[in-house]
C-alpha positions in Angstrom: -338.0 139.9 -116.6 -335.3 141.9 -116.0 -332.3 141.0 -118.6 -329.6 142.7 -117.1 -329.8 141.1 -113.4 -330.5 137.6 -115.1 -327.3 137.7 -116.8 -325.5 139.1 -113.6 -327.4 136.5 -111.7 -326.8 133.2 -114.3 -322.9 134.3 -114.8 -322.9 134.8 -111.0 -323.7 131.2 -110.3 -321.9 129.6 -113.5 -318.5 131.5 -112.4 -318.8 129.4 -109.5 -319.4 126.3 -110.5 -317.1 126.6 -113.3 -313.7 127.5 -110.4 -314.7 124.3 -109.3 -314.9 122.3 -112.3 -311.4 123.6 -113.5 -310.2 123.6 -109.8 -311.3 119.8 -109.7 -309.7 119.3 -113.6 -306.1 120.8 -112.5 -305.9 118.6 -109.1 -306.8 115.7 -110.8 -304.3 116.5 -113.9 -301.5 117.5 -111.5 -302.3 113.9 -109.2 -302.1 112.2 -113.1 -298.7 114.0 -113.3 -297.3 112.7 -110.0 -298.4 109.1 -110.4 -296.7 109.3 -113.7 -293.7 110.7 -112.5 -293.3 108.4 -109.6 -294.0 105.3 -112.1 -291.2 106.6 -114.2 -289.0 107.0 -111.1 -289.6 103.8 -109.7 -289.3 101.7 -113.4 -285.7 104.0 -113.6 -284.7 103.1 -109.9 -285.5 99.1 -110.9 -283.8 99.3 -114.3 -280.4 100.8 -112.7 -280.8 97.6 -109.8 -281.1 94.8 -112.7 -278.4 96.1 -114.4 -276.3 97.2 -111.7 -276.9 93.8 -110.1 -276.8 91.5 -113.4 -273.8 93.8 -115.3 -271.0 90.9 -116.3 -268.7 93.6 -114.0 -270.9 92.9 -111.2 -271.4 88.8 -112.0 -267.2 88.4 -112.3 -266.7 90.4 -109.0 -269.1 88.0 -107.4 -267.7 85.4 -109.2 -264.0 85.9 -107.9 -265.0 86.9 -104.5 -267.2 83.4 -103.9 -263.7 81.9 -105.6 -261.7 83.6 -103.2 -263.8 82.3 -100.4 -264.1 78.7 -101.7 -260.2 78.5 -101.6 -259.7 80.3 -98.7 -262.3 78.6 -96.7 -260.2 75.2 -97.8 -257.1 75.8 -96.5 -259.0 76.9 -93.4 -260.7 73.7 -92.6 -257.1 72.0 -93.6 -255.8 74.0 -90.7 -258.8 73.3 -88.8 -258.6 69.5 -89.3 -255.1 69.4 -88.4 -256.3 70.9 -85.0 -258.9 67.9 -84.6 -256.5 65.4 -85.9 -253.6 66.1 -83.9 -254.7 68.9 -81.2 -252.2 71.7 -80.6 -248.5 71.4 -81.3 -245.6 73.7 -80.9 -244.5 74.6 -84.6 -246.9 77.7 -85.4 -249.0 77.2 -88.6 -247.7 78.3 -91.8 -249.4 81.8 -92.9 -247.6 81.4 -96.1 -250.5 79.3 -97.4 -253.4 81.5 -96.6 -250.5 84.5 -98.2 -250.5 82.5 -101.3 -254.1 82.4 -101.2 -255.2 86.2 -101.1 -251.7 87.2 -103.7 -254.1 84.9 -106.4 -257.2 87.0 -105.5 -255.7 90.1 -104.2 -257.2 91.9 -106.8 -261.1 90.9 -105.3 -260.1 91.7 -101.9 -261.0 95.4 -100.4 -258.1 96.9 -97.9 -261.1 96.5 -94.9 -261.2 92.8 -96.1 -257.5 92.3 -96.2 -256.9 93.5 -92.8 -259.4 91.5 -91.1 -257.9 88.5 -92.3 -255.0 89.7 -91.3 -255.9 89.6 -87.9 -258.1 86.2 -88.4 -255.3 84.7 -89.4 -252.8 85.8 -86.7 -255.3 84.7 -84.0 -256.2 81.0 -85.7 -252.2 80.2 -86.0 -251.8 80.8 -82.9 -254.7 78.4 -82.0 -254.3 75.8 -83.9 -249.6 75.8 -83.9 -248.4 77.8 -80.8 -249.1 78.5 -77.4 -252.2 80.6 -77.9 -255.9 78.9 -77.1 -259.4 80.7 -77.3 -260.9 81.1 -74.2 -264.6 81.7 -73.5 -266.2 85.1 -72.4 -265.5 84.1 -68.8 -261.6 83.6 -69.4 -261.6 80.1 -69.5 -260.0 77.7 -72.3 -262.8 76.5 -75.3 -262.4 72.6 -76.1 -261.0 72.5 -79.9 -264.6 71.7 -81.0 -266.2 75.7 -79.5 -263.0 76.9 -80.7 -263.2 75.8 -84.4 -267.2 76.7 -84.1 -266.1 80.0 -83.1 -263.3 80.5 -85.9 -265.8 79.4 -88.9 -268.1 82.0 -87.1 -265.4 85.2 -86.9 -264.3 83.8 -91.0 -267.9 83.9 -92.0 -268.4 87.4 -90.8 -265.0 88.2 -92.5 -266.3 87.3 -95.8 -269.4 88.8 -95.2 -270.9 85.4 -96.0 -274.4 86.7 -94.1 -274.6 90.2 -96.3 -273.9 88.2 -99.7 -276.9 85.9 -98.4 -279.2 88.9 -97.8 -278.5 90.0 -100.8 -278.4 87.4 -102.8 -282.5 86.6 -101.1 -282.9 90.7 -102.3 -282.1 90.2 -106.0 -284.5 86.8 -105.8 -287.4 88.6 -104.3 -286.9 92.0 -106.6 -287.2 89.5 -109.5 -289.3 87.9 -108.9 -292.0 90.7 -108.0 -294.5 92.5 -110.3 -293.4 96.0 -111.8 -297.3 96.9 -111.0 -297.0 95.5 -107.4 -294.5 98.0 -106.1 -295.5 101.1 -104.7 
């Protein structure tokens, strides 16, 4: 037997097998590190979301927004109730009632919301008391009932009710998920 040839043959067949084994080990290790990093990032994201959504300031801001909405909507319903009961009047609606509510909750209103509320109040005060009347897409005057429905929809948009409801639903869904189920 030719020992040098046997050694070369043995080493020659071992090196590729060893290279494949080392490559497999390195790839597997790399995949495991990647999965661990993804899991860590997912947990950090979930933790940041949970802390942000359940923080005291977030809770207070949400509660203050809801308090403002409830008080403001109550005042709007008083104005709309007057429209239903008495019909349109010659006297414009007193916007100071809305203004007092906004001043009370001013810290919790955004600049954008303030601007949208200004437009909403101008419109509703003209509709309830004054010469203006809501019109449909064809320019025809709306009934009081349709006008009220449109104004409620407008206020719902201004107060971001749809967005808050969607956020609440997302929080409920996320809080009920098992972190292992999230990919």
